[in-house]
Phi, psi and omega in degrees: 000156178295325179300324180298310182292323178298322179297316181290326175300315179295317180297318180296319179298314180290325179296320178299316179295317180295325179290325175295319176300320180296316180297313180296317180297320179292321177297317179295321179297315179297319181294316180294318180296322183280318187268316185277311182266357177052043176275128181278113178262103188292340183241046183299330179294316179297320178297318178297322179295317180298315180294323179295318178296321178297317180295317180295319179295327178289325174296319178296317179298319179296320178295314180298318181296315181293327181285313186275353177294336183272354181289135182291315184268073184283350178294336183273355181284144182279066184300308183301319182295312182295309181294325177296316179294324178297316181289328173296317178298319179296323179294318179291324178296317178297320179297319179297316179297317180291326177301323182274354185228040171104356177060225181297342176289339180284125180301335181286359175294342175296342179293349171305319182292329177295315179296319179298318180297318178298318179298315181293331181279322188268318188263173177282176188299318182296315178297318182299315180289328178295316179289329174298319176296320177297321179298317178297321177295318179296316181294322177297320177298321178292325176295326181286320183205137172196165178272126183276145172241128186302318180294340182250021182275104179264011178089006179267100179281167181282160177297324180296319180293324182275349179079018179155176180290136170256171177300324180295315178297314182296316180297318180295319180293318179295318179297318180295314181297320180296313181297312182295321181291319178297319178299313181296317183298309185285326179292316179293322178295318180294315181294323177297318179293322178295319179294320178295322178295320177298319179296319179297318179296317179297318178296320179295321178294320178296317179295322178295319179297319178296320179296320179294321178294320179296321178297319179294319178295320178298318178297317179297316181296316180298317179295318179296316179300319180295318183289326184275339186301313184294307180297325179292322176296320178298315179299318180298319180294315180296319179298320178296319179296318179297317180298316180295322180297317180289327179291324183281333182229063183294332183284340181281346184233107176299138182073026182299325181299318180293320180295318179298320179297319179294319180295320178296323176297318177300317181294322178295322178289327175295320178297321177296319178298322180297318178296321178296320179296321177299320179289329179294339178281011179267162177250107180060035175089352181258106189300138179299127180084354181281128182266161175283127182226158177273118178232156178288150180297324179295317179297317179298316181294317179295322178297327181287346181260355181290136176077009181286140171276118184094025183303329183294343180275351184278124174254114187257128178241107182251147175287166184294333183263015184296328182282336182260330180289138182243158177217140184266109184210163167281109191301308184296314183296314182288322178296325176295319179297313179294324180299319179296322179292320179293319179297321176300319179296321178293319181289337184291337184239117181282347182278186180265014180292145186285159170253122184265129174242117181244127181243130176212166180248129179231118180052249186249027178211158174261146183232126172256127175244117182251110186244124175248173180241034181281194183286350182080181182231150174283170179297322178297317177295324178298321181291337185250003190298332182267004178284143177293143178067017172255127181216148175264001180281158176297157179305136180088354182263346181187155181262349180078031181249345186300310182292319181300311181290321179298318180295323179294318179297311183295319179296323179294333179271007179084016180255195182208157175233128179235146181241135173231129185213143174228133181300130179082355183239350178105185184229143176239124178253126180248119178251126179242133179225140178301138180276000000 
Protein backbone atom coordinates (compact mmCIF):
# COMPACT_ATOMS: atom_id res chain seq x y z
CA UNK A 1 0.00 0.00 0.00
CA UNK A 2 0.97 3.55 -0.50
CA UNK A 3 0.52 4.15 3.24
CA UNK A 4 3.18 1.52 3.89
CA UNK A 5 5.83 3.30 1.78
CA UNK A 6 4.88 6.72 3.19
CA UNK A 7 5.47 5.42 6.70
CA UNK A 8 8.94 4.19 5.81
CA UNK A 9 9.79 7.42 4.02
CA UNK A 10 8.91 9.35 7.16
CA UNK A 11 10.79 6.91 9.39
CA UNK A 12 13.89 7.04 7.21
CA UNK A 13 13.85 10.83 7.21
CA UNK A 14 13.62 11.02 10.99
CA UNK A 15 16.22 8.30 11.49
CA UNK A 16 18.75 10.25 9.42
CA UNK A 17 18.15 13.35 11.54
CA UNK A 18 18.40 11.41 14.81
CA UNK A 19 21.66 9.81 13.73
CA UNK A 20 23.18 13.23 13.04
CA UNK A 21 22.06 14.35 16.49
CA UNK A 22 23.65 11.19 17.89
CA UNK A 23 26.99 11.84 16.17
CA UNK A 24 27.08 15.46 17.35
CA UNK A 25 26.04 14.47 20.88
CA UNK A 26 28.72 11.78 21.11
CA UNK A 27 31.39 14.19 19.89
CA UNK A 28 30.32 16.74 22.51
CA UNK A 29 30.30 14.06 25.21
CA UNK A 30 33.83 12.96 24.34
CA UNK A 31 35.00 16.58 24.23
CA UNK A 32 33.43 17.44 27.61
CA UNK A 33 34.77 14.27 29.23
CA UNK A 34 38.29 14.88 27.94
CA UNK A 35 38.56 18.65 28.32
CA UNK A 36 36.23 19.61 31.14
CA UNK A 37 36.40 16.57 33.42
CA UNK A 38 39.88 15.57 32.25
CA UNK A 39 38.91 11.93 31.89
CA UNK A 40 41.62 9.99 30.14
CA UNK A 41 40.08 8.03 27.28
CA UNK A 42 42.77 5.49 26.36
CA UNK A 43 41.14 4.44 23.07
CA UNK A 44 40.18 7.86 21.73
CA UNK A 45 41.28 6.74 18.24
CA UNK A 46 38.85 3.80 18.28
CA UNK A 47 36.06 6.10 19.46
CA UNK A 48 36.85 8.48 16.61
CA UNK A 49 36.74 5.62 14.09
CA UNK A 50 33.33 4.51 15.35
CA UNK A 51 31.92 8.04 15.13
CA UNK A 52 33.43 8.50 11.65
CA UNK A 53 31.84 5.25 10.44
CA UNK A 54 28.50 6.35 11.85
CA UNK A 55 28.73 9.68 10.03
CA UNK A 56 29.79 8.05 6.74
CA UNK A 57 27.00 5.48 6.94
CA UNK A 58 24.53 8.29 7.54
CA UNK A 59 25.78 10.09 4.44
CA UNK A 60 25.29 6.88 2.47
CA UNK A 61 21.80 6.45 3.93
CA UNK A 62 20.94 10.03 3.05
CA UNK A 63 22.14 9.48 -0.51
CA UNK A 64 20.17 6.24 -0.84
CA UNK A 65 17.10 7.89 0.65
CA UNK A 66 17.29 10.89 -1.68
CA UNK A 67 17.80 8.69 -4.75
CA UNK A 68 15.10 6.12 -4.14
CA UNK A 69 12.57 8.60 -2.78
CA UNK A 70 11.79 9.53 -6.39
CA UNK A 71 11.01 5.97 -7.48
CA UNK A 72 7.34 5.52 -8.30
CA UNK A 73 7.07 1.89 -7.17
CA UNK A 74 8.40 2.37 -3.65
CA UNK A 75 6.56 -0.69 -2.38
CA UNK A 76 9.31 -2.83 -3.91
CA UNK A 77 12.13 -1.14 -2.01
CA UNK A 78 13.78 -3.14 0.83
CA UNK A 79 12.83 -0.65 3.54
CA UNK A 80 12.90 -3.08 6.46
CA UNK A 81 16.23 -4.57 5.41
CA UNK A 82 18.00 -1.23 4.94
CA UNK A 83 16.69 0.43 8.10
CA UNK A 84 17.17 -2.79 10.08
CA UNK A 85 20.84 -3.06 9.06
CA UNK A 86 21.37 0.61 9.92
CA UNK A 87 19.92 0.11 13.42
CA UNK A 88 21.99 -3.07 13.89
CA UNK A 89 25.08 -1.04 13.03
CA UNK A 90 24.06 1.64 15.54
CA UNK A 91 23.62 -1.01 18.22
CA UNK A 92 27.08 -2.43 17.56
CA UNK A 93 28.58 1.08 17.47
CA UNK A 94 27.05 1.91 20.85
CA UNK A 95 28.34 -1.36 22.26
CA UNK A 96 31.85 -0.57 20.99
CA UNK A 97 31.79 2.90 22.53
CA UNK A 98 30.57 1.53 25.87
CA UNK A 99 33.17 -1.25 25.79
CA UNK A 100 35.88 1.42 25.61
CA UNK A 101 34.34 3.67 28.25
CA UNK A 102 33.40 1.55 31.25
CA UNK A 103 30.71 -0.79 29.94
CA UNK A 104 27.63 -1.06 32.21
CA UNK A 105 29.31 1.37 34.63
CA UNK A 106 28.92 4.10 32.02
CA UNK A 107 25.64 5.98 32.61
CA UNK A 108 25.20 6.25 28.84
CA UNK A 109 24.56 2.49 28.72
CA UNK A 110 20.90 3.47 29.25
CA UNK A 111 20.93 4.51 25.58
CA UNK A 112 20.47 0.85 24.78
CA UNK A 113 16.81 1.41 25.61
CA UNK A 114 16.65 4.36 23.19
CA UNK A 115 17.92 2.20 20.36
CA UNK A 116 15.50 -0.60 21.24
CA UNK A 117 12.61 1.88 21.27
CA UNK A 118 13.59 3.19 17.83
CA UNK A 119 13.71 -0.33 16.45
CA UNK A 120 10.26 -1.13 17.80
CA UNK A 121 8.90 2.13 16.40
CA UNK A 122 10.45 1.99 12.93
CA UNK A 123 10.71 -1.69 12.07
CA UNK A 124 8.27 -4.56 11.99
CA UNK A 125 7.72 -6.93 14.87
CA UNK A 126 10.24 -9.57 13.74
CA UNK A 127 13.04 -7.08 13.28
CA UNK A 128 12.30 -5.42 16.63
CA UNK A 129 12.52 -8.68 18.57
CA UNK A 130 15.63 -9.75 16.65
CA UNK A 131 17.43 -6.51 17.52
CA UNK A 132 16.21 -6.83 21.10
CA UNK A 133 17.94 -10.21 21.23
CA UNK A 134 21.09 -8.63 19.78
CA UNK A 135 20.91 -5.92 22.45
CA UNK A 136 20.78 -8.53 25.23
CA UNK A 137 23.81 -10.27 23.73
CA UNK A 138 25.71 -6.97 23.54
CA UNK A 139 24.86 -6.06 27.13
CA UNK A 140 25.85 -9.53 28.31
CA UNK A 141 29.15 -9.14 26.46
CA UNK A 142 29.79 -5.84 28.24
CA UNK A 143 29.09 -7.51 31.57
CA UNK A 144 31.61 -10.19 30.70
CA UNK A 145 34.33 -7.81 29.53
CA UNK A 146 34.91 -4.07 29.09
CA UNK A 147 37.62 -1.49 29.60
CA UNK A 148 37.29 0.20 32.99
CA UNK A 149 37.55 3.93 33.56
CA UNK A 150 38.44 5.03 37.07
CA UNK A 151 36.04 8.03 37.18
CA UNK A 152 33.19 5.68 36.12
CA UNK A 153 34.07 2.78 38.40
CA UNK A 154 30.87 1.99 40.35
CA UNK A 155 32.30 -1.24 41.70
CA UNK A 156 30.77 -3.52 39.08
CA UNK A 157 33.60 -5.79 37.98
CA UNK A 158 33.43 -7.93 34.87
CA UNK A 159 32.22 -11.52 34.86
CA UNK A 160 35.63 -12.57 33.63
CA UNK A 161 37.34 -10.95 36.58
CA UNK A 162 34.98 -12.57 39.08
CA UNK A 163 35.22 -15.93 37.38
CA UNK A 164 31.49 -16.25 36.82
CA UNK A 165 28.07 -14.64 37.26
CA UNK A 166 27.44 -12.93 40.56
CA UNK A 167 24.03 -12.04 42.00
CA UNK A 168 24.73 -8.46 40.98
CA UNK A 169 25.43 -9.45 37.36
CA UNK A 170 22.43 -11.76 37.19
CA UNK A 171 20.06 -9.20 38.71
CA UNK A 172 21.28 -6.46 36.36
CA UNK A 173 20.96 -8.72 33.33
CA UNK A 174 17.43 -9.83 34.28
CA UNK A 175 16.35 -6.24 34.89
CA UNK A 176 17.85 -5.13 31.56
CA UNK A 177 16.21 -7.99 29.67
CA UNK A 178 12.86 -7.31 31.31
CA UNK A 179 12.93 -3.58 30.57
CA UNK A 180 14.01 -3.97 26.95
CA UNK A 181 11.45 -6.73 26.30
CA UNK A 182 8.62 -4.73 27.86
CA UNK A 183 9.58 -1.75 25.71
CA UNK A 184 9.58 -3.84 22.55
CA UNK A 185 6.30 -5.56 23.38
CA UNK A 186 4.31 -2.43 24.12
CA UNK A 187 5.94 -0.31 21.41
CA UNK A 188 5.29 -2.89 18.68
CA UNK A 189 1.74 -3.43 19.92
CA UNK A 190 1.12 0.32 19.98
CA UNK A 191 2.59 0.89 16.52
CA UNK A 192 0.62 -2.04 15.10
CA UNK A 193 -2.61 -0.61 16.48
CA UNK A 194 -1.77 2.85 15.14
CA UNK A 195 -1.04 1.43 11.69
CA UNK A 196 -4.26 -0.55 11.75
CA UNK A 197 -6.15 2.57 12.75
CA UNK A 198 -4.55 4.47 9.88
CA UNK A 199 -5.64 1.72 7.50
CA UNK A 200 -9.19 1.87 8.86
CA UNK A 201 -9.25 5.64 8.45
CA UNK A 202 -7.88 5.32 4.92
CA UNK A 203 -10.49 2.70 4.04
CA UNK A 204 -13.24 4.88 5.52
CA UNK A 205 -12.02 7.85 3.49
CA UNK A 206 -11.95 5.73 0.35
CA UNK A 207 -15.47 4.47 0.98
CA UNK A 208 -16.70 8.00 1.61
CA UNK A 209 -15.10 9.19 -1.62
CA UNK A 210 -16.73 6.33 -3.51
CA UNK A 211 -20.09 7.13 -1.92
CA UNK A 212 -19.78 10.77 -2.97
CA UNK A 213 -18.94 9.74 -6.52
CA UNK A 214 -21.89 7.38 -6.58
CA UNK A 215 -24.18 10.11 -5.34
CA UNK A 216 -22.95 12.39 -8.11
CA UNK A 217 -23.43 9.62 -10.66
CA UNK A 218 -26.93 8.94 -9.35
CA UNK A 219 -27.84 12.60 -9.71
CA UNK A 220 -26.41 12.69 -13.23
CA UNK A 221 -28.21 9.49 -14.21
CA UNK A 222 -31.54 10.67 -12.81
CA UNK A 223 -31.26 13.97 -14.65
CA UNK A 224 -30.28 12.27 -17.89
CA UNK A 225 -33.15 9.79 -17.61
CA UNK A 226 -35.60 12.62 -16.99
CA UNK A 227 -34.35 14.64 -19.97
CA UNK A 228 -34.38 11.67 -22.37
CA UNK A 229 -37.72 10.21 -21.37
CA UNK A 230 -39.86 12.80 -23.21
CA UNK A 231 -38.09 12.86 -26.62
CA UNK A 232 -37.81 9.07 -26.67
CA UNK A 233 -41.53 8.75 -25.95
CA UNK A 234 -42.26 11.16 -28.80
CA UNK A 235 -40.06 9.16 -31.18
CA UNK A 236 -41.81 5.94 -30.11
CA UNK A 237 -45.26 7.44 -30.81
CA UNK A 238 -44.23 8.78 -34.21
CA UNK A 239 -42.59 5.46 -35.12
CA UNK A 240 -45.79 3.63 -34.19
CA UNK A 241 -47.85 6.02 -36.33
CA UNK A 242 -45.50 5.52 -39.28
CA UNK A 243 -45.70 1.75 -38.88
CA UNK A 244 -49.51 1.82 -38.80
CA UNK A 245 -49.63 4.07 -41.86
CA UNK A 246 -47.52 1.66 -43.90
CA UNK A 247 -49.48 -1.34 -42.61
CA UNK A 248 -52.85 0.24 -43.56
CA UNK A 249 -51.76 1.42 -47.03
CA UNK A 250 -49.08 -0.98 -48.22
CA UNK A 251 -49.97 -0.50 -51.88
CA UNK A 252 -49.42 3.24 -51.75
CA UNK A 253 -45.79 2.84 -50.73
CA UNK A 254 -43.42 0.69 -52.81
CA UNK A 255 -41.14 -1.31 -50.55
CA UNK A 256 -43.48 -0.86 -47.58
CA UNK A 257 -42.47 -4.22 -46.09
CA UNK A 258 -38.84 -3.12 -45.78
CA UNK A 259 -39.86 0.22 -44.25
CA UNK A 260 -42.12 -1.53 -41.75
CA UNK A 261 -39.25 -3.81 -40.79
CA UNK A 262 -36.96 -0.82 -40.27
CA UNK A 263 -39.56 1.00 -38.18
CA UNK A 264 -40.03 -2.09 -36.00
CA UNK A 265 -36.26 -2.19 -35.50
CA UNK A 266 -36.39 1.47 -34.43
CA UNK A 267 -39.15 0.68 -31.95
CA UNK A 268 -37.24 -2.29 -30.54
CA UNK A 269 -34.18 -0.09 -30.05
CA UNK A 270 -36.36 2.54 -28.41
CA UNK A 271 -37.66 -0.11 -26.02
CA UNK A 272 -34.08 -1.01 -25.24
CA UNK A 273 -33.32 2.66 -24.57
CA UNK A 274 -36.29 2.81 -22.23
CA UNK A 275 -34.96 -0.15 -20.24
CA UNK A 276 -31.54 1.47 -20.08
CA UNK A 277 -33.11 4.66 -18.77
CA UNK A 278 -34.93 2.65 -16.12
CA UNK A 279 -31.63 1.19 -15.02
CA UNK A 280 -30.04 4.63 -15.06
CA UNK A 281 -32.55 5.63 -12.40
CA UNK A 282 -30.70 3.28 -10.08
CA UNK A 283 -28.17 4.22 -7.46
CA UNK A 284 -24.91 2.32 -8.04
CA UNK A 285 -26.72 -0.44 -9.90
CA UNK A 286 -29.32 -1.18 -7.22
CA UNK A 287 -32.68 -0.22 -8.72
CA UNK A 288 -34.79 2.09 -6.65
CA UNK A 289 -37.53 0.06 -5.05
CA UNK A 290 -35.99 -3.25 -6.14
CA UNK A 291 -36.08 -5.77 -3.34
CA UNK A 292 -33.73 -8.60 -2.61
CA UNK A 293 -35.27 -11.79 -3.90
CA UNK A 294 -34.29 -15.43 -4.22
CA UNK A 295 -33.54 -16.30 -7.85
CA UNK A 296 -31.87 -19.29 -9.39
CA UNK A 297 -28.23 -18.92 -10.30
CA UNK A 298 -29.05 -19.94 -13.87
CA UNK A 299 -31.72 -17.23 -14.17
CA UNK A 300 -29.33 -14.58 -12.85
CA UNK A 301 -26.60 -15.65 -15.26
CA UNK A 302 -28.93 -15.71 -18.26
CA UNK A 303 -30.36 -12.30 -17.32
CA UNK A 304 -26.85 -10.88 -17.29
CA UNK A 305 -26.36 -11.99 -20.91
CA UNK A 306 -29.54 -10.39 -22.30
CA UNK A 307 -28.99 -7.58 -24.78
CA UNK A 308 -25.25 -8.17 -25.14
CA UNK A 309 -23.59 -7.17 -28.38
CA UNK A 310 -21.69 -10.26 -29.45
CA UNK A 311 -23.75 -12.66 -27.35
CA UNK A 312 -22.90 -15.53 -29.73
CA UNK A 313 -19.24 -15.41 -28.68
CA UNK A 314 -20.04 -16.14 -25.04
CA UNK A 315 -19.37 -19.71 -23.96
CA UNK A 316 -21.25 -20.40 -20.74
CA UNK A 317 -20.30 -23.23 -18.41
CA UNK A 318 -22.85 -23.82 -15.67
CA UNK A 319 -22.80 -26.44 -12.93
CA UNK A 320 -25.50 -29.10 -12.87
CA UNK A 321 -27.31 -27.49 -9.93
CA UNK A 322 -27.45 -23.99 -11.43
CA UNK A 323 -31.18 -24.23 -12.16
CA UNK A 324 -32.09 -25.37 -8.65
CA UNK A 325 -29.60 -23.43 -6.52
CA UNK A 326 -30.86 -20.00 -5.46
CA UNK A 327 -29.16 -16.80 -4.40
CA UNK A 328 -30.73 -13.73 -2.76
CA UNK A 329 -29.87 -10.66 -4.85
CA UNK A 330 -31.47 -7.67 -6.60
CA UNK A 331 -31.92 -9.34 -9.98
CA UNK A 332 -31.94 -6.29 -12.24
CA UNK A 333 -29.13 -4.47 -10.48
CA UNK A 334 -26.78 -7.44 -10.24
CA UNK A 335 -27.50 -8.71 -13.75
CA UNK A 336 -26.68 -5.24 -15.07
CA UNK A 337 -23.39 -5.30 -13.17
CA UNK A 338 -22.44 -8.72 -14.55
CA UNK A 339 -23.58 -7.67 -18.03
CA UNK A 340 -21.18 -4.75 -17.98
CA UNK A 341 -18.25 -6.99 -17.07
CA UNK A 342 -19.10 -9.48 -19.83
CA UNK A 343 -19.51 -6.68 -22.36
CA UNK A 344 -16.07 -5.35 -21.40
CA UNK A 345 -14.63 -8.82 -22.04
CA UNK A 346 -16.29 -8.94 -25.46
CA UNK A 347 -15.08 -5.47 -26.36
CA UNK A 348 -11.52 -6.27 -25.27
CA UNK A 349 -11.02 -8.70 -28.17
CA UNK A 350 -11.77 -7.58 -31.73
CA UNK A 351 -11.47 -11.10 -33.10
CA UNK A 352 -14.10 -13.83 -33.04
CA UNK A 353 -12.45 -15.69 -30.19
CA UNK A 354 -14.89 -16.69 -27.49
CA UNK A 355 -15.33 -15.25 -24.02
CA UNK A 356 -15.60 -18.02 -21.45
CA UNK A 357 -17.86 -17.67 -18.41
CA UNK A 358 -17.45 -20.41 -15.84
CA UNK A 359 -19.72 -20.60 -12.82
CA UNK A 360 -19.04 -22.80 -9.83
CA UNK A 361 -19.80 -22.99 -6.12
CA UNK A 362 -17.03 -22.96 -3.53
CA UNK A 363 -17.79 -23.36 0.16
CA UNK A 364 -20.21 -20.54 0.99
CA UNK A 365 -20.04 -18.45 -2.16
CA UNK A 366 -20.69 -18.58 -5.90
CA UNK A 367 -17.92 -17.66 -8.32
CA UNK A 368 -18.18 -16.27 -11.85
CA UNK A 369 -14.97 -16.34 -13.91
CA UNK A 370 -15.10 -14.19 -17.06
CA UNK A 371 -12.09 -14.86 -19.29
CA UNK A 372 -11.29 -12.99 -22.48
CA UNK A 373 -8.44 -13.33 -24.97
CA UNK A 374 -7.78 -9.62 -25.43
CA UNK A 375 -4.50 -7.70 -25.14
CA UNK A 376 -4.58 -7.69 -21.33
CA UNK A 377 -3.77 -4.78 -19.03
CA UNK A 378 -0.61 -3.28 -17.62
CA UNK A 379 -0.02 -3.05 -13.87
CA UNK A 380 -0.88 0.65 -13.94
CA UNK A 381 -4.18 -0.09 -15.69
CA UNK A 382 -4.91 -2.87 -13.20
CA UNK A 383 -4.47 -0.44 -10.31
CA UNK A 384 -6.95 2.01 -11.84
CA UNK A 385 -9.46 -0.35 -13.40
CA UNK A 386 -12.11 0.25 -10.71
CA UNK A 387 -11.84 4.05 -10.83
CA UNK A 388 -14.86 5.87 -12.28
CA UNK A 389 -14.43 7.27 -15.80
CA UNK A 390 -11.24 5.26 -16.38
CA UNK A 391 -11.35 3.05 -19.45
CA UNK A 392 -8.90 1.22 -21.68
CA UNK A 393 -11.28 1.45 -24.62
CA UNK A 394 -10.74 3.90 -27.50
CA UNK A 395 -12.41 7.33 -27.18
CA UNK A 396 -16.14 7.11 -27.74
CA UNK A 397 -16.32 3.38 -26.99
CA UNK A 398 -16.98 3.57 -23.26
CA UNK A 399 -17.36 5.90 -20.28
CA UNK A 400 -15.39 3.83 -17.76
CA UNK A 401 -18.27 3.31 -15.36
CA UNK A 402 -19.06 -0.39 -15.80
CA UNK A 403 -16.41 -1.80 -13.50
CA UNK A 404 -16.89 0.96 -10.93
CA UNK A 405 -20.63 0.39 -10.65
CA UNK A 406 -20.30 -3.40 -10.78
CA UNK A 407 -17.79 -3.39 -7.96
CA UNK A 408 -20.06 -1.21 -5.86
CA UNK A 409 -23.03 -3.54 -6.38
CA UNK A 410 -21.03 -6.67 -5.60
CA UNK A 411 -19.40 -5.11 -2.53
CA UNK A 412 -22.80 -4.09 -1.16
CA UNK A 413 -23.91 -7.69 -1.42
CA UNK A 414 -20.88 -8.85 0.57
CA UNK A 415 -18.97 -10.11 -2.46
CA UNK A 416 -15.79 -9.16 -4.25
CA UNK A 417 -14.37 -8.61 -7.75
CA UNK A 418 -10.78 -9.52 -8.60
CA UNK A 419 -8.84 -8.94 -11.81
CA UNK A 420 -6.02 -11.03 -13.23
CA UNK A 421 -4.37 -9.92 -16.45
CA UNK A 422 -1.30 -10.68 -18.54
CA UNK A 423 -0.24 -8.63 -21.52
CA UNK A 424 -0.98 -10.49 -24.72
CA UNK A 425 -2.94 -13.24 -22.94
CA UNK A 426 -6.14 -11.55 -21.85
CA UNK A 427 -7.92 -10.72 -18.61
CA UNK A 428 -9.85 -12.82 -16.14
CA UNK A 429 -12.48 -11.21 -13.90
CA UNK A 430 -13.56 -13.21 -10.86
CA UNK A 431 -16.83 -12.27 -9.16
CA UNK A 432 -17.64 -13.87 -5.81
CA UNK A 433 -21.01 -13.60 -4.11
CA UNK A 434 -22.23 -15.20 -0.88
CA UNK A 435 -24.49 -18.18 -1.56
